[in-house]
Backbone as CSV, one residue per row, in Angstrom:
resi,resn,N_x,N_y,N_z,CA_x,CA_y,CA_z,C_x,C_y,C_z
1,UNK,83.826,82.024,100.551,83.567,82.253,98.884,84.804,81.606,98.170
2,UNK,84.588,80.292,98.521,85.783,79.437,97.694,85.970,79.510,96.390
3,UNK,84.742,79.912,95.720,84.762,80.074,94.103,85.055,81.343,93.586
4,UNK,85.165,82.298,94.525,85.261,83.691,94.139,86.767,83.974,93.261
5,UNK,86.671,84.662,92.246,87.801,84.860,91.093,88.540,86.067,91.501
6,UNK,87.638,87.208,92.336,88.140,88.498,92.571,87.480,89.083,93.926
7,UNK,88.144,89.823,94.438,87.405,90.538,95.664,87.579,91.776,95.661
8,UNK,86.773,92.536,96.216,86.897,94.174,96.342,87.337,94.411,97.711
9,UNK,88.067,95.491,97.872,88.371,96.061,98.925,88.176,97.512,99.400
10,UNK,87.712,97.971,100.381,87.227,99.302,100.629,88.172,99.768,101.692
11,UNK,88.954,100.759,101.203,90.181,101.203,102.097,89.976,102.847,102.514
12,UNK,90.223,103.292,103.671,90.208,104.841,103.762,91.064,105.463,102.952
13,UNK,90.598,106.107,102.105,91.325,107.049,101.399,91.883,108.284,101.667
14,UNK,92.229,109.212,100.704,92.700,110.583,101.320,94.062,110.529,102.149
15,UNK,94.024,111.135,103.355,94.850,111.208,104.132,95.071,109.940,105.245
16,UNK,94.188,108.891,104.867,94.184,107.812,105.801,95.656,107.400,105.969
17,UNK,95.987,106.946,107.001,97.285,106.625,107.350,97.894,105.213,106.859
18,UNK,96.811,104.469,106.692,97.228,102.927,106.061,96.988,102.660,104.795
19,UNK,96.722,103.642,103.966,96.051,103.357,102.763,97.254,102.686,101.624
20,UNK,98.476,103.059,101.669,99.541,102.478,100.733,99.715,100.973,101.229
21,UNK,100.190,100.830,102.743,100.445,99.504,103.280,99.273,98.600,102.864
22,UNK,98.254,98.993,103.325,97.011,98.072,103.240,96.722,97.544,101.886
23,UNK,96.843,98.433,100.723,96.587,98.263,99.490,97.830,97.417,98.983
24,UNK,99.097,97.661,99.357,100.206,96.522,99.148,99.806,95.135,99.659
25,UNK,99.546,95.143,100.668,99.372,93.678,101.826,98.247,93.098,100.964
26,UNK,96.901,93.808,100.546,95.827,93.202,100.054,96.289,92.615,98.695
27,UNK,96.955,93.654,97.745,97.352,92.898,96.539,98.351,91.787,96.529
28,UNK,99.412,91.529,97.575,99.981,90.632,97.663,99.577,89.160,98.158
29,UNK,98.488,89.454,99.049,97.696,88.319,99.628,96.633,87.681,98.610
30,UNK,96.297,88.687,97.663,95.283,88.278,96.602,96.135,87.630,95.603
31,UNK,97.244,87.983,95.289,98.049,87.322,94.179,98.474,86.137,94.729
32,UNK,98.825,85.672,96.207,99.238,84.448,96.379,97.988,83.619,96.265
33,UNK,96.793,84.014,96.530,95.467,83.123,96.603,94.950,83.051,95.035
34,UNK,95.750,83.617,94.183,95.248,83.720,92.958,94.057,84.459,92.404
35,UNK,93.855,85.396,93.269,92.583,86.302,93.215,92.949,87.660,92.549
36,UNK,92.018,88.509,91.920,91.949,89.808,91.561,91.551,90.599,92.569
37,UNK,92.130,91.498,92.833,91.579,92.437,94.029,91.499,94.074,93.220
38,UNK,89.989,94.460,93.527,89.860,95.790,93.141,89.733,96.802,94.514
39,UNK,90.535,97.679,94.389,90.761,98.605,95.583,89.803,99.734,95.297
40,UNK,89.073,100.077,96.285,88.176,101.281,96.259,88.499,102.098,97.507
41,UNK,88.284,103.356,97.426,88.651,104.305,98.499,87.296,105.054,98.835
42,UNK,87.314,105.449,100.133,86.267,106.208,100.888,86.786,107.234,101.869
43,UNK,86.524,108.656,101.751,86.844,109.488,102.889,85.481,109.974,103.696
44,UNK,84.518,109.745,103.129,83.362,110.318,103.674,82.171,109.371,103.428
45,UNK,80.976,109.532,104.187,79.843,108.376,104.139,79.333,108.339,102.743
46,UNK,79.172,109.492,102.058,78.761,109.536,100.464,79.642,108.487,99.802
47,UNK,80.893,108.717,99.862,81.893,107.750,98.912,81.835,106.357,99.445
48,UNK,81.449,106.123,100.689,80.843,104.627,101.331,79.766,104.255,100.439
49,UNK,78.921,104.922,100.349,77.685,104.432,99.500,77.985,104.407,98.146
50,UNK,78.891,104.966,97.428,79.069,105.081,96.006,80.093,103.691,95.812
51,UNK,81.111,103.534,96.672,81.867,102.443,96.634,81.019,101.128,96.700
52,UNK,80.124,100.835,97.427,79.246,99.718,97.424,78.370,99.741,96.187
53,UNK,77.930,100.713,95.633,77.160,100.817,94.317,78.162,100.060,93.337
54,UNK,79.383,100.615,93.288,80.327,100.252,92.271,80.623,98.596,92.336
55,UNK,80.737,98.281,93.841,80.989,96.642,93.981,79.797,95.904,93.567
56,UNK,78.590,96.479,93.952,77.428,95.573,93.272,77.214,95.657,91.822
57,UNK,77.300,97.019,91.356,76.993,96.910,89.811,78.055,96.240,89.054
58,UNK,79.298,96.254,89.475,80.480,95.581,88.584,80.764,94.170,89.003
59,UNK,79.916,93.531,90.039,80.087,92.350,90.542,81.461,92.073,90.905
60,UNK,82.165,92.759,91.784,83.496,92.499,91.934,83.969,91.326,92.879
61,UNK,82.767,90.811,93.500,82.944,89.923,94.610,82.835,90.164,96.165
62,UNK,83.201,89.190,96.712,82.992,89.596,98.349,83.967,90.946,98.596
63,UNK,83.628,91.513,99.775,84.306,92.608,100.114,85.134,92.493,101.338
64,UNK,86.269,92.862,101.375,87.073,93.441,102.453,87.190,94.689,102.907
65,UNK,86.802,95.024,104.232,86.443,96.609,104.480,88.082,96.645,105.386
66,UNK,88.890,97.604,104.850,90.041,97.834,105.660,89.965,98.437,107.026
67,UNK,90.764,98.143,108.030,91.085,98.660,109.288,91.044,99.961,109.162
68,UNK,90.364,100.985,109.786,90.276,102.294,110.011,89.264,102.699,111.212
69,UNK,89.805,103.848,111.824,88.906,104.395,112.777,87.687,105.057,112.033
70,UNK,87.841,105.634,110.964,86.783,106.251,110.239,85.612,104.997,109.784
71,UNK,86.226,104.069,109.504,85.201,102.853,109.202,84.491,102.513,110.463
72,UNK,85.337,102.181,111.590,84.776,101.948,112.853,83.373,102.962,113.137
73,UNK,83.631,104.233,113.102,82.528,105.028,113.251,81.350,104.806,112.386
74,UNK,81.505,104.185,111.101,80.446,103.935,110.146,80.214,102.464,110.117
75,UNK,80.384,101.864,111.047,80.354,100.401,110.810,78.510,100.290,110.755
76,UNK,77.871,100.807,111.364,76.374,100.824,110.996,75.934,100.898,109.685
77,UNK,76.479,101.777,109.083,76.445,102.300,107.631,76.895,101.115,106.750
78,UNK,78.065,100.522,107.033,78.708,99.733,106.091,77.869,98.266,106.383
79,UNK,77.553,97.904,107.406,76.738,96.777,107.745,75.396,96.895,106.907
80,UNK,74.832,97.862,106.996,73.408,98.089,106.283,73.702,98.023,104.848
81,UNK,74.672,98.722,104.027,75.043,98.563,102.865,75.275,96.972,102.332
82,UNK,76.012,96.286,103.149,76.255,94.981,102.643,75.030,94.061,102.686
83,UNK,74.022,94.409,103.564,72.725,93.730,103.506,71.996,94.143,102.298
84,UNK,71.913,95.755,102.029,71.090,96.103,100.941,71.657,95.579,99.663
85,UNK,72.976,95.361,99.572,73.528,95.116,98.247,73.776,93.507,98.131
86,UNK,73.479,92.809,99.180,73.810,91.547,99.307,75.228,91.016,99.023
87,UNK,75.951,91.822,99.894,77.521,91.858,99.692,78.175,91.052,100.772
88,UNK,78.646,89.918,100.642,79.361,89.129,101.724,80.808,89.943,102.113
89,UNK,80.927,90.412,103.200,81.939,91.352,103.641,82.465,90.975,105.054
90,UNK,83.686,91.365,105.329,84.355,91.175,106.536,85.080,92.366,106.943
91,UNK,85.064,92.725,108.148,85.643,93.901,108.719,86.208,93.624,110.133
92,UNK,86.871,94.512,110.925,87.668,94.160,111.921,87.005,94.187,113.151
93,UNK,85.693,94.741,113.442,85.020,94.815,114.545,84.031,93.903,114.661
94,UNK,83.653,93.594,115.830,82.299,93.064,116.269,81.043,93.829,116.030
95,UNK,81.159,95.148,116.334,80.123,96.003,116.002,79.410,95.966,114.804
96,UNK,80.391,95.802,113.617,80.082,95.482,112.152,79.121,94.344,112.104
97,UNK,79.419,93.158,112.831,78.772,92.099,112.841,77.427,92.137,113.645
98,UNK,77.360,92.650,114.760,76.341,93.022,115.499,75.200,93.895,114.700
99,UNK,75.590,94.832,113.782,74.917,95.626,112.868,74.353,95.050,111.802
100,UNK,74.682,93.667,111.757,74.101,92.943,110.358,75.206,92.622,109.281
101,UNK,76.579,92.927,109.706,77.668,92.494,108.798,77.852,91.059,108.781
102,UNK,78.452,90.488,107.718,78.630,89.074,107.830,79.536,88.399,108.877
103,UNK,80.927,89.054,108.775,81.898,88.520,109.658,82.838,89.510,110.198
104,UNK,83.616,89.289,111.104,84.719,90.283,111.364,85.724,89.311,112.044
105,UNK,87.055,89.682,111.719,88.226,89.071,112.308,89.232,90.354,112.736
106,UNK,89.434,90.344,113.875,90.487,91.383,114.295,91.044,91.525,115.482
107,UNK,92.267,92.352,115.870,92.410,92.311,117.068,91.487,92.882,117.977
108,UNK,91.614,92.629,119.288,90.922,93.316,120.249,90.981,94.932,120.469
109,UNK,90.147,95.835,120.394,90.304,97.417,120.319,90.584,97.414,121.673
110,UNK,89.961,96.760,122.753,90.200,96.930,124.061,91.626,96.683,124.326
111,UNK,92.412,95.753,124.066,93.736,95.467,124.084,94.487,96.632,123.535
112,UNK,94.078,97.019,122.489,94.788,98.254,121.799,94.840,99.567,122.598
113,UNK,93.795,99.779,123.229,93.552,101.003,123.990,94.246,100.644,125.176
114,UNK,94.417,99.361,125.743,95.224,99.102,127.060,96.629,99.459,126.790
115,UNK,97.173,98.987,125.757,98.643,99.126,125.323,98.809,100.526,124.982
116,UNK,97.941,101.260,124.495,98.226,102.818,124.214,98.115,103.410,125.522
117,UNK,97.327,103.346,126.636,97.205,103.695,127.726,98.528,103.440,128.719
118,UNK,99.045,102.035,128.750,100.377,101.952,129.122,101.635,102.614,128.660
119,UNK,101.705,102.752,127.241,102.408,103.663,126.620,102.399,105.100,127.230
120,UNK,101.268,105.676,127.119,100.889,107.016,127.457,101.673,107.284,129.213
121,UNK,100.999,106.425,129.961,101.617,106.430,131.312,103.134,106.424,131.323
122,UNK,103.617,105.585,130.634,105.225,105.552,130.657,105.814,106.886,130.165
123,UNK,105.320,107.374,129.182,105.819,108.553,128.482,105.486,109.782,129.579
124,UNK,104.478,109.770,130.246,104.112,110.799,131.228,105.252,110.515,132.364
125,UNK,105.451,109.505,132.570,106.501,109.134,133.822,108.001,109.540,133.262
126,UNK,108.146,109.895,131.994,109.450,110.106,131.758,110.110,109.424,130.636
127,UNK,109.511,108.207,130.385,110.226,107.329,129.482,110.350,108.061,128.092
128,UNK,111.205,107.900,127.210,111.366,108.644,125.922,110.547,107.529,124.904
129,UNK,109.622,108.004,124.151,109.013,107.042,123.257,109.794,105.967,122.207
130,UNK,111.015,106.736,122.044,111.829,105.840,121.050,112.339,104.645,121.785
131,UNK,112.485,104.687,123.258,112.902,103.547,123.750,112.068,102.693,124.428
132,UNK,110.717,102.902,123.889,109.702,101.755,124.053,109.618,100.659,123.099
133,UNK,109.402,99.730,123.706,109.251,98.403,122.839,108.078,98.548,121.857
134,UNK,108.055,98.054,120.640,106.860,97.699,119.640,106.122,96.877,120.066
135,UNK,104.640,96.944,120.339,103.924,95.864,120.746,102.757,95.899,119.811
136,UNK,102.075,94.854,119.699,100.808,94.693,118.927,99.854,93.832,119.659
137,UNK,98.680,94.005,119.397,97.424,93.437,119.984,97.880,91.848,119.559
138,UNK,97.686,90.921,120.671,98.005,89.642,120.435,96.850,88.696,120.523
139,UNK,95.449,89.223,120.905,94.184,88.583,120.770,93.466,88.710,119.523
140,UNK,92.995,87.861,118.538,92.305,88.184,117.342,91.024,87.348,117.696
141,UNK,89.889,87.832,117.135,88.505,87.334,117.487,87.706,87.082,116.050
142,UNK,86.972,86.238,115.825,86.345,86.076,114.843,84.662,85.957,115.226
143,UNK,83.906,86.845,114.680,82.584,86.870,114.666,81.805,86.739,113.582
144,UNK,80.840,85.799,113.686,79.958,85.338,112.449,78.313,85.797,112.692
145,UNK,77.692,86.504,111.544,76.333,86.507,111.804,75.632,85.666,110.910
146,UNK,75.231,84.652,111.411,74.404,83.412,110.839,73.138,84.114,110.000
147,UNK,72.520,84.942,110.537,71.273,85.552,110.143,71.472,86.171,108.790
148,UNK,72.701,87.139,108.527,73.358,87.722,107.471,73.711,86.652,106.414
149,UNK,74.490,85.582,106.939,74.691,84.514,105.927,73.631,83.961,105.496
150,UNK,72.567,83.564,105.949,71.115,82.895,105.557,70.773,83.853,104.484
151,UNK,70.595,85.392,105.004,70.059,86.199,103.950,70.851,86.502,102.564
152,UNK,72.114,86.307,102.678,73.029,86.148,101.297,73.070,84.774,100.885
153,UNK,72.556,83.740,101.335,72.349,82.578,100.795,73.797,81.799,100.748
154,UNK,74.243,82.146,101.813,75.638,81.420,102.026,75.479,80.342,103.133
155,UNK,76.284,79.147,102.977,76.381,78.068,104.098,77.552,78.474,104.791
156,UNK,77.594,78.709,105.879,79.219,78.914,106.728,79.673,77.499,107.136
157,UNK,80.787,76.893,106.877,81.297,75.581,107.166,81.144,75.445,108.647
158,UNK,80.982,74.272,108.937,80.924,73.998,110.561,82.298,74.124,111.337
159,UNK,83.242,73.920,110.478,84.605,74.144,110.887,84.912,75.636,111.369
160,UNK,84.391,76.456,110.466,84.421,77.925,110.716,83.863,78.522,111.845
161,UNK,82.511,77.844,111.992,81.682,78.123,113.020,82.216,77.643,114.564
162,UNK,82.862,76.659,114.162,83.414,75.914,115.635,84.718,76.837,116.053
163,UNK,85.199,77.732,115.009,86.348,78.482,115.489,86.098,79.892,115.837
164,UNK,84.777,80.265,115.407,84.251,81.514,115.728,84.196,81.724,117.589
165,UNK,84.608,83.065,117.719,84.611,83.357,119.241,83.193,83.489,119.596
166,UNK,82.279,84.177,118.559,80.751,84.456,118.800,80.216,84.293,117.503
167,UNK,78.774,83.530,117.649,78.183,83.511,116.422,76.771,83.949,116.832
168,UNK,76.497,85.110,115.939,75.227,85.847,115.960,74.267,85.331,115.295
169,UNK,72.999,84.935,115.853,71.982,84.258,115.050,70.850,85.193,115.131
């Protein structure tokens, strides 16, 4: 959406562990791109519905859905709402795209679980958590749903399609 002047971001609110840092990072990135960002929060399925209504009614632009285990559980709902309100949106998991969302870009959850399992094993064998190195997922994947793009009236550039790990048609 190269002509967008603003974006909306849906973040897990309440006691969500990443609300503050995700909000600051999104605002900083939007500023660098010359975009206005509208932060919305949700802590339950009804608030997800309400957030989508607000984004659509106020025409806040494309939607970034923040990383969250809560949102992972509700990826079907999120995808259905993006289609209902004709909102281009990006999320972190392939399941969102498979359910009808436009695109996802994120680290491999399988790799994250492997790292967590390795850490758990080391702790159970006596390693102190403070002595373990910080690790991050190093594989990131891009998934695009062309059917959704067509339904939204969007043309996905060939260069982006060529970089995608999977294109769902």
